[in-house]
C-alpha positions, 0 to 999 in steps of 0.5 A: 554527495551524488545520489549514484555514487552514494548507492555505488558506496553502499554496494562496495561496502556490502561486497566487502562484508559478504563471505561465506558463513555471513548472512547475505540477506539483511545487507541485501535488504538494507541495499535495496531499501536504499535503492527504493528510497532514492527512486521513489523520492526521484533522486535516482532513476530506476534504470541507474539503480537497477544497473547497479544492483546488478553489477553488484549481483554479478560481483557477488556471483564472482566472489562464489556467493551466487547461490546465497540468499540475498544474491539469487532469490530476487531481493537485489532489484527495485521492483516491485517497490519503485517500479514504474513509479515516475512513469506513472507520475509522469502519465498524469491522472487522465487515464484514471478511471477510479477517481471517486466522484461521490461516496456514501456509506452503505451498511446494508447487510443481505443474506444468500444461499451462498454467503452473508454479504455486507455491503460497505461503500457506495462509490461513484467512478467515471466506470460507474457505480462501485459497491465494496462488499465483504461476504462470509460463509461457513467453510463446507470443506471444498473451494471454487477455483475461481473466489469469483465463481460463489460471489457472482452466485451470491450476487445473482440473489441480491437485487439493486434498484434506485428511486427511478425503478431502474434494475442494476446488474451487478458485475462481481470483482474479488479483491481478496479471499481467505479461509480461517478454520471453519469460515471462509471470507470474501473482499472485493466490489461489484459494479454496476453501470452508470447512465451520466444522464440519470441522477438517483436519489437512492439505491435499494439492496435486497435480496431476491429470495425476500427479507429486509432491504436496505436503502442507501441515500446517494450524495451530489458529487462534491465540487472542492476548490483545488489549487497549490500551496507549500505543504506545511508538513516535513519533507518527502524524505522525512515522511519516507523515513517515517513510514520505514521506521514503522517495519519491525521484521521482513521475511521472505518464503519460498517453498524450501526456505524462509529467510527473515529479518528481525527487529535489530536488522530492520532498524540497521536497514532504516538507519542505512536509508536515513544516512543515505538520505542525509548524504545525498541532501534530501533528508535535513540534518536539523529534522526533529525525526532524528531525535530519538524518543525517550519512550523507546528503546534502542531502534533505528537511531542508535544504529544511526549514530553508530553508523556515524561514529564508524564513518568518523573513525574511518575518515579519522584513520582513512482495518480485516475490517470488523463488523460494519456499522453504518453510524461509524462511516462517513462518506466525504469525497474531499480532493486534496489540492495537490499539484503533483498527485491525485488524492480523494479523501474518500471517507472516515471510519471510527471504532472505539479509539481508532479513526481510519481514513479512506484514501484514494491516491495516485501519483501524477 
């Protein structure tokens, strides 16, 4: 089946099912999930998918359902999931500035008057040296309007020097801030300017008010051979469905309403995506992914079988990371030999029986 025809048939199915009193949210999510899958896998251009969803939204409004969830709250769009994905791939890696060239585990703690700062990784990119950090402090009952402000104050109390005695200014970028009861946390990175002519052997981080310092040995940027090969892993569609199948529930909240799709609805959505990808020839019907695991109860495999059964009948009838421990982190900087993507394994972390791989990736 043509991918555009597939999406249009699902939109028609959703339109015929929609009536006042029936929940539209799970149905709209299913339609959007299929549109995202077709766009992300390069089977349907994003403008065509958006046009089909826009036509469906207008048809729902003409049917008198324009004020219900699943029509007006923004679900009927491929944004932001697949938006500009293929434009980004076609642009290639030329403008990327954060490709890791060298990575080292830090594991240095620096107490300041603002918060206790833990430096986790040191990474060299074309923009400079990047040091990831997490910081924590008791909640004092008031919040700074900009979470960067307290971290800028904290970093002003930390010195960064190298083996040549050069001092670095630290530019802060907070990626995530949160508060849990009486504790607040920041996560982000600081950027230190890099002189291409200098090749520091180590960095030293220390509180300016005195206290123990920590030294980070810097590796030489790795030289890794790259090339092309046929991947031994499953097809892109199989990988897509496998990742989507891990979603157990979906919720979207506004100031006055919360819409949710539970395990049964999400199983239906996964089945709809798998069914559509098989219909357009992207997901092999012989895929082992389609065999239900005996350890798991009814899920999307059951929903998929029911979709097949209904169609046959119709045709017949018509890691917040925990505390950092340097011994459990290893910087690797291994560039994967991919032809249509830039991917670098930055490092590996282990905690108990869990192993986490830190990956930098960009399509193109």
